[in-house]
C-alpha positions as CSV (number, residue, x, y, z in Angstrom):
1,X,0.0,0.1,0.0
2,X,1.1,3.4,-0.7
3,X,1.3,5.2,2.4
4,X,0.0,8.6,2.7
5,X,2.5,11.9,3.6
6,X,1.3,12.8,7.2
7,X,0.6,16.9,7.2
8,X,-0.2,19.0,10.1
9,X,-3.7,20.0,9.5
10,X,-5.8,22.0,11.6
11,X,-3.4,21.4,14.4
12,X,-3.5,17.8,14.0
13,X,0.0,16.1,13.5
14,X,1.2,13.8,10.6
15,X,-2.6,13.3,9.4
16,X,-2.5,11.1,6.7
17,X,-6.0,9.9,4.8
18,X,-5.8,7.2,2.3
19,X,-8.4,6.1,-0.1
20,X,-9.2,2.2,-0.6
21,X,-8.4,1.2,-4.3
22,X,-9.3,-2.5,-4.5
23,X,-9.2,-2.9,-8.4
24,X,-5.9,-1.0,-8.6
25,X,-2.2,-2.2,-8.5
26,X,-2.0,-0.8,-4.8
27,X,-5.0,-1.6,-2.1
28,X,-4.9,1.9,-1.0
29,X,-3.9,5.2,-2.4
30,X,-3.4,8.9,-0.7
31,X,-5.9,11.2,-0.5
32,X,-4.5,14.5,-2.2
33,X,-4.7,17.1,0.7
34,X,-6.4,19.7,-1.3
35,X,-9.4,17.9,-2.4
36,X,-12.8,18.1,-0.9
37,X,-12.4,14.8,0.6
38,X,-9.3,15.4,2.6
39,X,-10.1,18.9,3.5
40,X,-13.6,17.9,4.7
41,X,-12.8,14.9,6.6
42,X,-9.5,16.6,8.4
43,X,-12.0,19.5,9.8
44,X,-14.2,16.8,11.1
45,X,-11.6,14.9,12.8
46,X,-10.2,18.1,14.1
47,X,-13.8,18.9,15.8
48,X,-14.2,15.5,17.0
49,X,-10.7,15.4,18.7
50,X,-11.5,18.8,19.8
51,X,-14.6,17.8,22.0
52,X,-12.6,15.0,23.7
53,X,-9.9,17.6,24.5
54,X,-12.4,20.2,26.6
55,X,-12.9,19.5,30.2
56,X,-16.0,17.9,29.9
57,X,-14.5,15.4,27.2
58,X,-11.4,14.6,29.2
59,X,-13.7,14.0,32.2
60,X,-15.8,11.4,30.1
61,X,-12.8,9.7,29.0
62,X,-11.7,9.4,32.5
63,X,-15.3,8.1,33.6
64,X,-15.3,5.5,30.7
65,X,-11.7,4.3,31.5
66,X,-12.7,3.9,34.9
67,X,-15.8,1.9,33.8
68,X,-13.7,-0.2,31.6
69,X,-11.2,-1.0,34.0
70,X,-13.9,-2.1,36.7
71,X,-15.8,-4.0,34.0
72,X,-12.3,-5.7,32.9
73,X,-12.2,-7.1,36.6
74,X,-15.6,-7.7,37.3
75,X,-16.2,-9.8,34.3
76,X,-12.8,-11.3,35.1
77,X,-11.7,-10.5,31.5
78,X,-8.0,-9.3,32.3
79,X,-6.0,-7.3,34.5
80,X,-5.4,-3.6,33.8
81,X,-1.6,-3.2,33.4
82,X,-1.7,0.3,35.2
83,X,-2.4,2.5,38.0
84,X,-6.4,3.4,38.2
85,X,-5.4,6.4,40.1
86,X,-3.5,7.9,37.3
87,X,-6.7,7.7,34.9
88,X,-6.4,11.9,34.3
89,X,-2.9,11.6,33.2
90,X,-3.7,8.5,30.8
91,X,-6.3,10.5,29.2
92,X,-3.7,13.7,28.9
93,X,-1.2,11.4,27.2
94,X,-3.5,9.9,25.2
95,X,-5.0,13.1,23.7
96,X,-1.7,14.4,23.6
97,X,-0.3,11.5,21.3
98,X,-3.7,11.6,19.4
99,X,-3.3,15.3,18.6
100,X,0.5,15.0,17.7
101,X,0.4,11.6,15.7
102,X,-3.1,10.6,14.5
103,X,-3.8,7.2,13.6
104,X,-3.8,6.6,9.8
105,X,-7.3,6.9,8.4
106,X,-8.5,4.9,5.6
107,X,-11.7,5.6,3.4
108,X,-13.1,2.0,2.7
109,X,-16.4,0.2,2.2
110,X,-17.1,-0.7,5.9
111,X,-20.7,-2.0,5.6
112,X,-24.1,-0.3,5.0
113,X,-24.9,3.3,5.0
114,X,-25.7,3.1,9.1
115,X,-21.8,2.2,9.6
116,X,-19.8,5.7,9.4
117,X,-16.8,4.5,10.8
118,X,-15.0,1.8,12.6
119,X,-11.7,1.4,14.7
120,X,-9.5,-1.6,14.2
121,X,-6.4,-2.4,16.4
122,X,-3.1,-3.3,14.8
123,X,-0.2,-4.9,16.4
124,X,2.9,-2.8,16.7
125,X,3.0,-0.5,19.8
126,X,4.6,-1.8,23.1
127,X,2.1,-0.9,25.2
128,X,3.9,1.7,27.4
129,X,1.2,3.9,28.6
130,X,3.5,6.7,28.6
131,X,4.7,6.3,25.2
132,X,1.6,5.6,23.1
133,X,2.0,5.6,19.5
134,X,-1.2,5.6,17.5
135,X,-0.1,4.9,14.1
136,X,1.4,1.6,15.6
137,X,-1.5,0.8,17.8
138,X,-4.6,1.5,15.5
139,X,-6.4,2.8,12.4
140,X,-9.6,4.6,11.7
141,X,-11.8,3.5,8.9
142,X,-14.6,5.9,7.5
143,X,-17.4,4.8,5.1
144,X,-16.5,5.7,1.7
145,X,-20.0,6.5,0.4
146,X,-20.2,9.1,3.3
147,X,-17.2,10.7,2.7
148,X,-18.1,10.7,-1.2
149,X,-21.6,12.3,-0.2
150,X,-20.2,14.9,2.0
151,X,-17.4,16.1,-0.6
152,X,-20.2,15.9,-3.3
153,X,-22.3,18.3,-1.1
154,X,-19.6,20.6,-0.4
155,X,-18.9,20.7,-4.5
156,X,-22.4,21.9,-5.1
157,X,-22.7,24.5,-2.1
158,X,-23.2,28.0,-2.7
159,X,-25.4,31.0,-1.7
160,X,-27.0,31.8,-4.8
161,X,-29.5,29.3,-5.3
162,X,-31.8,27.2,-3.4
163,X,-30.2,24.1,-4.3
164,X,-26.6,25.2,-3.5
165,X,-27.8,26.5,0.0
166,X,-29.4,23.2,0.5
167,X,-25.8,21.3,0.0
168,X,-24.4,24.0,1.9
169,X,-26.6,23.0,4.7
170,X,-25.7,19.1,4.1
171,X,-22.3,19.6,4.0
172,X,-22.2,21.4,7.6
173,X,-24.3,18.3,8.5
174,X,-22.2,15.8,7.0
175,X,-18.9,17.5,8.9
176,X,-21.1,17.2,11.9
177,X,-21.7,13.3,11.4
178,X,-18.1,12.8,11.1
179,X,-17.0,14.8,13.9
180,X,-19.0,12.7,16.2
181,X,-18.2,9.6,14.7
182,X,-14.7,10.5,15.4
183,X,-15.1,11.4,18.8
184,X,-17.1,7.8,19.3
185,X,-14.3,6.1,17.5
186,X,-11.3,8.0,19.6
187,X,-13.3,6.4,22.5
188,X,-12.5,2.9,21.2
189,X,-8.9,4.0,20.7
190,X,-8.8,5.2,24.3
191,X,-9.9,1.5,25.1
192,X,-7.4,0.0,22.9
193,X,-4.6,2.3,24.7
194,X,-5.7,1.3,28.3
195,X,-5.5,-2.3,27.0
196,X,-1.9,-1.5,26.0
197,X,-2.2,-3.1,22.6
198,X,-3.8,-6.6,23.2
199,X,-5.7,-8.0,20.6
200,X,-8.2,-10.6,22.2
201,X,-11.7,-9.8,22.4
202,X,-11.3,-10.1,26.5
203,X,-9.1,-6.7,26.1
204,X,-12.5,-4.7,24.2
205,X,-15.2,-2.6,26.4
206,X,-16.4,-5.2,28.8
207,X,-20.2,-5.7,28.8
208,X,-21.2,-3.3,31.5
209,X,-19.8,0.1,29.4
210,X,-22.4,0.4,27.1
211,X,-25.8,2.7,26.7
212,X,-29.0,0.8,26.2
213,X,-28.3,-2.8,24.6
214,X,-25.6,-1.3,22.1
215,X,-22.9,-4.1,22.0
216,X,-19.5,-3.9,20.1
217,X,-18.1,-7.6,19.3
218,X,-20.5,-10.4,18.9
219,X,-20.0,-14.1,18.7
220,X,-22.8,-16.5,17.4
221,X,-25.2,-13.4,17.8
222,X,-24.3,-12.9,21.2
223,X,-22.6,-9.6,22.6
224,X,-19.2,-10.5,23.8
225,X,-18.1,-6.7,24.4
226,X,-20.0,-3.5,25.2
227,X,-19.6,-0.2,23.6
228,X,-17.6,2.3,25.0
229,X,-18.6,4.9,22.2
230,X,-22.0,4.8,23.1
231,X,-21.4,4.9,26.8
232,X,-19.5,8.4,26.0
233,X,-22.2,9.6,24.1
234,X,-24.7,9.2,26.5
235,X,-22.3,10.8,29.2
236,X,-21.7,14.0,26.8
237,X,-24.7,14.3,24.9
238,X,-27.4,12.6,27.1
239,X,-28.0,9.7,24.6
240,X,-27.0,8.1,21.8
241,X,-26.7,10.0,18.4
242,X,-28.7,8.6,15.1
243,X,-29.3,9.9,12.4
244,X,-32.6,9.1,10.3
245,X,-33.7,9.3,6.3
246,X,-36.3,11.8,5.3
247,X,-38.3,10.2,2.8
248,X,-39.0,13.5,0.9
249,X,-35.2,14.1,0.1
250,X,-32.7,12.4,-2.1
251,X,-30.3,9.6,-1.6
252,X,-27.5,11.9,-0.8
253,X,-28.6,13.1,2.5
254,X,-27.1,12.5,6.0
255,X,-29.2,9.6,7.4
């Protein structure tokens, strides 16, 4: 795979975005930094990370971290290798590392339209909680259809026609969707950070850390992990964030 060059964009260090290229000679190609896909997604990533960097976001990560550690012990899944009393410091280290060296981003087919993004752990980081290396620990995949729809809306946005105004509003809605998805996925990255790079299902979010009946990993139809991203959404926003289709609108809408 041709690796993207890392740029500092909106204060995010070494941001590289690639596009899945299943029919080409390489599986993925770098996205040009002046493209609508790159600039829009980079802005949304910055906005999503900024939510967690605020005092309320840091507190939410501390709380979700405590819940995960307690759940690992309660459900006899794994033993946390750090000190729970240092959770504020872990949150600071995680966010600092993410801001300075953002995980690799891939725009790809990740499922239906209801899957906006997903996080995948990768082996490579040594698990040192005070030397977190995001690019060696995780990658974030964004739904190709969604990013394309966002870019299409941006290309048609203007203030001189009713359709242009509609596309401008749609573009802003896509940025919001992708920003919230970034916040959600970074919560999963944080659980992977606390798990110190372990790959087994027992190192994922415990069942107790979720909201309503959301589940992460499933085996034979049964939930084997919780949903830390939904837990954090509920803590920060008072519920889970969902998008619904307007039957009177076209297929390119935010839904």
